[in-house]
Every structure is written in structure tokens, then in C-alpha cells.
A tleap script that builds the chain and sets N, CA, C and O, in Angstrom:
source leaprc.protein.ff14SB
mol = sequence {
  NMET ASP LEU THR LYS LYS SER MET GLU ASN
  VAL GLU TYR MET ILE GLU LYS ILE LYS GLU
  LYS LEU LYS VAL LEU ASN PHE ASP ALA ILE
  LYS PRO SER HIE PHE ASP GLU ASN LEU TYR
  ASP ASP LEU LYS ASP ILE TYR ASP MET VAL
  MET LYS LYS THR SER PHE SER PRO SER GLU
  MET GLN ALA ILE ALA GLU GLU LEU GLY ASN
  LEU ARG LYS CLYS
}
set mol.1.N position { -102.445 -26.105 16.879 }
set mol.1.CA position { -103.595 -26.754 16.255 }
set mol.1.C position { -103.704 -28.166 16.831 }
set mol.1.O position { -102.776 -28.966 16.718 }
set mol.2.N position { -104.836 -28.456 17.443 }
set mol.2.CA position { -105.080 -29.772 18.039 }
set mol.2.C position { -105.855 -30.627 17.047 }
set mol.2.O position { -107.080 -30.541 16.963 }
set mol.3.N position { -105.139 -31.445 16.304 }
set mol.3.CA position { -105.757 -32.259 15.264 }
set mol.3.C position { -106.401 -33.530 15.805 }
set mol.3.O position { -106.924 -34.336 15.036 }
set mol.4.N position { -106.366 -33.713 17.124 }
set mol.4.CA position { -107.048 -34.866 17.695 }
set mol.4.C position { -108.554 -34.629 17.774 }
set mol.4.O position { -109.326 -35.574 17.929 }
set mol.5.N position { -108.969 -33.369 17.667 }
set mol.5.CA position { -110.393 -33.030 17.700 }
set mol.5.C position { -110.937 -32.996 16.274 }
set mol.5.O position { -110.384 -32.329 15.400 }
set mol.6.N position { -112.020 -33.720 16.059 }
set mol.6.CA position { -112.646 -33.771 14.739 }
set mol.6.C position { -113.501 -32.522 14.558 }
set mol.6.O position { -114.516 -32.336 15.230 }
set mol.7.N position { -113.062 -31.670 13.629 }
set mol.7.CA position { -113.817 -30.452 13.338 }
set mol.7.C position { -113.570 -30.032 11.902 }
set mol.7.O position { -112.562 -30.400 11.299 }
set mol.8.N position { -114.490 -29.268 11.365 }
set mol.8.CA position { -114.310 -28.762 9.999 }
set mol.8.C position { -113.125 -27.806 9.939 }
set mol.8.O position { -112.458 -27.718 8.908 }
set mol.9.N position { -112.858 -27.102 11.007 }
set mol.9.CA position { -111.692 -26.209 11.043 }
set mol.9.C position { -110.410 -27.016 10.859 }
set mol.9.O position { -109.511 -26.600 10.129 }
set mol.10.N position { -110.327 -28.163 11.518 }
set mol.10.CA position { -109.148 -29.020 11.364 }
set mol.10.C position { -109.090 -29.653 9.982 }
set mol.10.O position { -108.005 -29.827 9.427 }
set mol.11.N position { -110.238 -29.999 9.421 }
set mol.11.CA position { -110.281 -30.518 8.047 }
set mol.11.C position { -109.698 -29.467 7.103 }
set mol.11.O position { -108.860 -29.781 6.258 }
set mol.12.N position { -110.143 -28.225 7.250 }
set mol.12.CA position { -109.639 -27.135 6.405 }
set mol.12.C position { -108.132 -26.976 6.565 }
set mol.12.O position { -107.409 -26.827 5.580 }
set mol.13.N position { -107.670 -27.009 7.789 }
set mol.13.CA position { -106.238 -26.860 8.057 }
set mol.13.C position { -105.433 -27.964 7.369 }
set mol.13.O position { -104.440 -27.693 6.694 }
set mol.14.N position { -105.877 -29.219 7.551 }
set mol.14.CA position { -105.138 -30.346 6.973 }
set mol.14.C position { -105.127 -30.287 5.453 }
set mol.14.O position { -104.092 -30.536 4.834 }
set mol.15.N position { -106.258 -29.962 4.845 }
set mol.15.CA position { -106.324 -29.867 3.379 }
set mol.15.C position { -105.374 -28.787 2.883 }
set mol.15.O position { -104.642 -29.002 1.917 }
set mol.16.N position { -105.378 -27.635 3.531 }
set mol.16.CA position { -104.493 -26.546 3.107 }
set mol.16.C position { -103.022 -26.947 3.244 }
set mol.16.O position { -102.213 -26.637 2.369 }
set mol.17.N position { -102.678 -27.623 4.318 }
set mol.17.CA position { -101.284 -28.046 4.521 }
set mol.17.C position { -100.877 -29.118 3.509 }
set mol.17.O position { -99.749 -29.110 3.017 }
set mol.18.N position { -101.783 -30.030 3.200 }
set mol.18.CA position { -101.494 -31.051 2.183 }
set mol.18.C position { -101.259 -30.375 0.834 }
set mol.18.O position { -100.319 -30.723 0.119 }
set mol.19.N position { -102.107 -29.415 0.489 }
set mol.19.CA position { -101.942 -28.704 -0.786 }
set mol.19.C position { -100.613 -27.967 -0.832 }
set mol.19.O position { -99.929 -27.986 -1.855 }
set mol.20.N position { -100.241 -27.319 0.263 }
set mol.20.CA position { -98.962 -26.601 0.315 }
set mol.20.C position { -97.790 -27.566 0.144 }
set mol.20.O position { -96.866 -27.299 -0.625 }
set mol.21.N position { -97.832 -28.669 0.852 }
set mol.21.CA position { -96.723 -29.629 0.832 }
set mol.21.C position { -96.577 -30.279 -0.542 }
set mol.21.O position { -95.463 -30.510 -1.012 }
set mol.22.N position { -97.707 -30.571 -1.178 }
set mol.22.CA position { -97.662 -31.211 -2.490 }
set mol.22.C position { -97.512 -30.208 -3.627 }
set mol.22.O position { -97.341 -30.587 -4.785 }
set mol.23.N position { -97.576 -28.927 -3.281 }
set mol.23.CA position { -97.486 -27.860 -4.281 }
set mol.23.C position { -98.548 -28.053 -5.368 }
set mol.23.O position { -98.254 -28.029 -6.564 }
set mol.24.N position { -99.780 -28.242 -4.919 }
set mol.24.CA position { -100.898 -28.455 -5.833 }
set mol.24.C position { -101.128 -27.180 -6.637 }
set mol.24.O position { -101.289 -26.099 -6.071 }
set mol.25.N position { -101.142 -27.314 -7.944 }
set mol.25.CA position { -101.338 -26.153 -8.809 }
set mol.25.C position { -102.807 -25.841 -9.023 }
set mol.25.O position { -103.185 -24.674 -9.123 }
set mol.26.N position { -103.627 -26.858 -9.093 }
set mol.26.CA position { -105.050 -26.647 -9.314 }
set mol.26.C position { -105.759 -26.617 -7.955 }
set mol.26.O position { -106.365 -27.603 -7.534 }
set mol.27.N position { -105.671 -25.468 -7.281 }
set mol.27.CA position { -106.195 -25.344 -5.928 }
set mol.27.C position { -107.699 -25.562 -5.854 }
set mol.27.O position { -108.202 -26.007 -4.822 }
set mol.28.N position { -108.424 -25.260 -6.918 }
set mol.28.CA position { -109.879 -25.433 -6.905 }
set mol.28.C position { -110.274 -26.905 -6.911 }
set mol.28.O position { -111.405 -27.239 -6.560 }
set mol.29.N position { -109.374 -27.775 -7.298 }
set mol.29.CA position { -109.691 -29.197 -7.352 }
set mol.29.C position { -109.811 -29.801 -5.955 }
set mol.29.O position { -110.487 -30.812 -5.763 }
set mol.30.N position { -109.158 -29.183 -4.995 }
set mol.30.CA position { -109.185 -29.691 -3.621 }
set mol.30.C position { -109.648 -28.565 -2.704 }
set mol.30.O position { -108.918 -27.607 -2.452 }
set mol.31.N position { -110.865 -28.699 -2.218 }
set mol.31.CA position { -111.418 -27.702 -1.299 }
set mol.31.C position { -111.846 -28.395 -0.017 }
set mol.31.O position { -112.365 -29.511 -0.057 }
set mol.32.N position { -111.635 -27.750 1.108 }
set mol.32.CA position { -112.082 -28.350 2.370 }
set mol.32.C position { -113.573 -28.690 2.378 }
set mol.32.O position { -113.983 -29.653 3.025 }
set mol.33.N position { -114.366 -27.925 1.680 }
set mol.33.CA position { -115.812 -28.180 1.651 }
set mol.33.C position { -116.156 -29.490 0.946 }
set mol.33.O position { -117.281 -29.975 1.063 }
set mol.34.N position { -115.219 -30.059 0.229 }
set mol.34.CA position { -115.438 -31.331 -0.459 }
set mol.34.C position { -115.366 -32.526 0.492 }
set mol.34.O position { -115.682 -33.651 0.104 }
set mol.35.N position { -114.953 -32.282 1.730 }
set mol.35.CA position { -114.706 -33.375 2.658 }
set mol.35.C position { -115.678 -33.338 3.825 }
set mol.35.O position { -116.067 -32.275 4.308 }
set mol.36.N position { -116.053 -34.523 4.259 }
set mol.36.CA position { -117.001 -34.688 5.346 }
set mol.36.C position { -116.241 -34.993 6.630 }
set mol.36.O position { -115.256 -35.732 6.618 }
set mol.37.N position { -116.695 -34.430 7.714 }
set mol.37.CA position { -116.063 -34.656 9.008 }
set mol.37.C position { -116.098 -36.141 9.406 }
set mol.37.O position { -115.278 -36.579 10.212 }
set mol.38.N position { -117.027 -36.905 8.855 }
set mol.38.CA position { -117.129 -38.331 9.163 }
set mol.38.C position { -115.897 -39.109 8.711 }
set mol.38.O position { -115.595 -40.169 9.260 }
set mol.39.N position { -115.192 -38.591 7.723 }
set mol.39.CA position { -113.995 -39.266 7.201 }
set mol.39.C position { -112.718 -38.640 7.754 }
set mol.39.O position { -111.647 -38.757 7.158 }
set mol.40.N position { -112.842 -37.985 8.882 }
set mol.40.CA position { -111.735 -37.252 9.491 }
set mol.40.C position { -110.510 -38.145 9.717 }
set mol.40.O position { -109.387 -37.756 9.394 }
set mol.41.N position { -110.726 -39.326 10.266 }
set mol.41.CA position { -109.587 -40.205 10.588 }
set mol.41.C position { -108.805 -40.595 9.338 }
set mol.41.O position { -107.576 -40.656 9.365 }
set mol.42.N position { -109.516 -40.860 8.241 }
set mol.42.CA position { -108.839 -41.203 6.985 }
set mol.42.C position { -108.046 -40.014 6.461 }
set mol.42.O position { -106.914 -40.168 6.002 }
set mol.43.N position { -108.639 -38.834 6.532 }
set mol.43.CA position { -107.949 -37.624 6.083 }
set mol.43.C position { -106.727 -37.354 6.968 }
set mol.43.O position { -105.674 -36.953 6.474 }
set mol.44.N position { -106.871 -37.573 8.251 }
set mol.44.CA position { -105.762 -37.370 9.192 }
set mol.44.C position { -104.613 -38.323 8.869 }
set mol.44.O position { -103.448 -37.934 8.956 }
set mol.45.N position { -104.924 -39.560 8.498 }
set mol.45.CA position { -103.878 -40.519 8.114 }
set mol.45.C position { -103.099 -40.017 6.902 }
set mol.45.O position { -101.871 -40.094 6.872 }
set mol.46.N position { -103.813 -39.503 5.905 }
set mol.46.CA position { -103.152 -38.962 4.709 }
set mol.46.C position { -102.301 -37.753 5.094 }
set mol.46.O position { -101.153 -37.629 4.667 }
set mol.47.N position { -102.872 -36.870 5.901 }
set mol.47.CA position { -102.147 -35.677 6.357 }
set mol.47.C position { -100.844 -36.075 7.062 }
set mol.47.O position { -99.781 -35.535 6.756 }
set mol.48.N position { -100.930 -37.017 8.002 }
set mol.48.CA position { -99.740 -37.446 8.749 }
set mol.48.C position { -98.667 -38.001 7.814 }
set mol.48.O position { -97.484 -37.700 7.972 }
set mol.49.N position { -99.076 -38.803 6.850 }
set mol.49.CA position { -98.123 -39.395 5.907 }
set mol.49.C position { -97.461 -38.305 5.043 }
set mol.49.O position { -96.249 -38.324 4.828 }
set mol.50.N position { -98.261 -37.375 4.561 }
set mol.50.CA position { -97.735 -36.297 3.709 }
set mol.50.C position { -96.754 -35.425 4.494 }
set mol.50.O position { -95.710 -35.043 3.967 }
set mol.51.N position { -97.077 -35.111 5.737 }
set mol.51.CA position { -96.227 -34.225 6.529 }
set mol.51.C position { -94.895 -34.885 6.899 }
set mol.51.O position { -93.915 -34.180 7.141 }
set mol.52.N position { -94.836 -36.202 6.947 }
set mol.52.CA position { -93.599 -36.908 7.310 }
set mol.52.C position { -92.589 -36.935 6.171 }
set mol.52.O position { -91.384 -37.006 6.412 }
set mol.53.N position { -93.070 -36.880 4.938 }
set mol.53.CA position { -92.174 -37.011 3.785 }
set mol.53.C position { -91.628 -35.645 3.356 }
set mol.53.O position { -92.271 -34.613 3.548 }
set mol.54.N position { -90.438 -35.669 2.777 }
set mol.54.CA position { -89.847 -34.421 2.302 }
set mol.54.C position { -90.042 -34.222 0.806 }
set mol.54.O position { -90.009 -33.094 0.314 }
set mol.55.N position { -90.245 -35.327 0.079 }
set mol.55.CA position { -90.473 -35.215 -1.364 }
set mol.55.C position { -91.374 -36.355 -1.817 }
set mol.55.O position { -91.536 -37.359 -1.123 }
set mol.56.N position { -91.952 -36.174 -2.991 }
set mol.56.CA position { -92.909 -37.143 -3.509 }
set mol.56.C position { -92.627 -37.425 -4.973 }
set mol.56.O position { -92.337 -36.514 -5.750 }
set mol.57.N position { -92.713 -38.681 -5.338 }
set mol.57.CA position { -92.588 -39.047 -6.742 }
set mol.57.C position { -93.912 -38.731 -7.426 }
set mol.57.O position { -94.932 -38.579 -6.754 }
set mol.58.N position { -93.909 -38.631 -8.744 }
set mol.58.CA position { -95.178 -38.397 -9.452 }
set mol.58.C position { -96.224 -39.471 -9.148 }
set mol.58.O position { -97.411 -39.164 -9.037 }
set mol.59.N position { -95.793 -40.721 -9.015 }
set mol.59.CA position { -96.762 -41.786 -8.729 }
set mol.59.C position { -97.321 -41.660 -7.309 }
set mol.59.O position { -98.488 -41.972 -7.073 }
set mol.60.N position { -96.500 -41.207 -6.371 }
set mol.60.CA position { -96.994 -40.975 -5.011 }
set mol.60.C position { -98.009 -39.835 -4.984 }
set mol.60.O position { -99.039 -39.921 -4.315 }
set mol.61.N position { -97.708 -38.778 -5.713 }
set mol.61.CA position { -98.642 -37.648 -5.775 }
set mol.61.C position { -99.965 -38.084 -6.391 }
set mol.61.O position { -101.035 -37.672 -5.942 }
set mol.62.N position { -99.885 -38.917 -7.418 }
set mol.62.CA position { -101.093 -39.434 -8.063 }
set mol.62.C position { -101.905 -40.273 -7.074 }
set mol.62.O position { -103.128 -40.154 -7.007 }
set mol.63.N position { -101.219 -41.115 -6.315 }
set mol.63.CA position { -101.900 -41.976 -5.340 }
set mol.63.C position { -102.567 -41.143 -4.243 }
set mol.63.O position { -103.682 -41.451 -3.823 }
set mol.64.N position { -101.897 -40.104 -3.784 }
set mol.64.CA position { -102.475 -39.230 -2.764 }
set mol.64.C position { -103.700 -38.515 -3.318 }
set mol.64.O position { -104.725 -38.420 -2.645 }
set mol.65.N position { -103.593 -38.017 -4.538 }
set mol.65.CA position { -104.730 -37.340 -5.174 }
set mol.65.C position { -105.912 -38.296 -5.316 }
set mol.65.O position { -107.060 -37.906 -5.103 }
set mol.66.N position { -105.633 -39.539 -5.674 }
set mol.66.CA position { -106.702 -40.534 -5.807 }
set mol.66.C position { -107.360 -40.815 -4.461 }
set mol.66.O position { -108.583 -40.920 -4.374 }
set mol.67.N position { -106.556 -40.937 -3.419 }
set mol.67.CA position { -107.106 -41.197 -2.088 }
set mol.67.C position { -107.959 -40.018 -1.617 }
set mol.67.O position { -109.028 -40.211 -1.037 }
set mol.68.N position { -107.484 -38.807 -1.868 }
set mol.68.CA position { -108.287 -37.630 -1.507 }
set mol.68.C position { -109.589 -37.627 -2.304 }
set mol.68.O position { -110.648 -37.279 -1.783 }
set mol.69.N position { -109.497 -38.013 -3.556 }
set mol.69.CA position { -110.705 -38.104 -4.397 }
set mol.69.C position { -111.684 -39.117 -3.850 }
set mol.69.O position { -112.894 -38.899 -3.902 }
set mol.70.N position { -111.178 -40.231 -3.322 }
set mol.70.CA position { -112.040 -41.251 -2.741 }
set mol.70.C position { -112.742 -40.769 -1.479 }
set mol.70.O position { -113.824 -41.249 -1.140 }
set mol.71.N position { -112.120 -39.818 -0.785 }
set mol.71.CA position { -112.699 -39.295 0.466 }
set mol.71.C position { -113.692 -38.165 0.242 }
set mol.71.O position { -114.414 -37.777 1.161 }
set mol.72.N position { -113.731 -37.642 -0.966 }
set mol.72.CA position { -114.623 -36.516 -1.243 }
set mol.72.C position { -116.081 -36.916 -1.056 }
set mol.72.O position { -116.462 -38.070 -1.253 }
set mol.73.N position { -116.879 -35.935 -0.672 }
set mol.73.CA position { -118.327 -36.166 -0.537 }
set mol.73.C position { -118.886 -36.611 -1.866 }
set mol.73.O position { -118.508 -36.095 -2.918 }
set mol.74.N position { -119.768 -37.549 -1.815 }
set mol.74.CA position { -120.389 -38.058 -3.053 }
set mol.74.C position { -121.638 -37.262 -3.370 }
set mol.74.O position { -122.306 -37.531 -4.369 }
savepdb mol mol.pdb
quit
């Protein structure tokens, strides 16, 4: 997967991997369709940070969820 290319396919991939890594229980709350390709770089930054860590505190998970919420289409 070449994440250097901005595409909806890559957005979908990153969202799914973030959900898997964070073990998101409410999968409907985070859908790739909620995100715009224009915010790809911001989403990629979150993805990179999430993939580097092995565990997350509740406050970190909350902060990530908030950042994803900020990136959602209005």
C-alpha cells in the first residue's frame, strides 16, 4: 500500500487500520466516507502516530477520537 498517494482508497485503508489498532468498538462512528481527501495529510499524521505505538491510555484514545472528529466532513 503506497500511502504517499492521496486517494480515497488510502483513506479507507488508514481508517480501518486505525480502528483495528485502537480496537474501536463502535465501528459505525468512524467511517472512511466521513473523511475528505483534502485532509489526507492530517489523517496520515494520525495514522503514522497510531501505528508507531503499541498501547494507548484512555486519554490518548480520547484525544485521537477528538482529532478524527475534527477531520470529519462538516
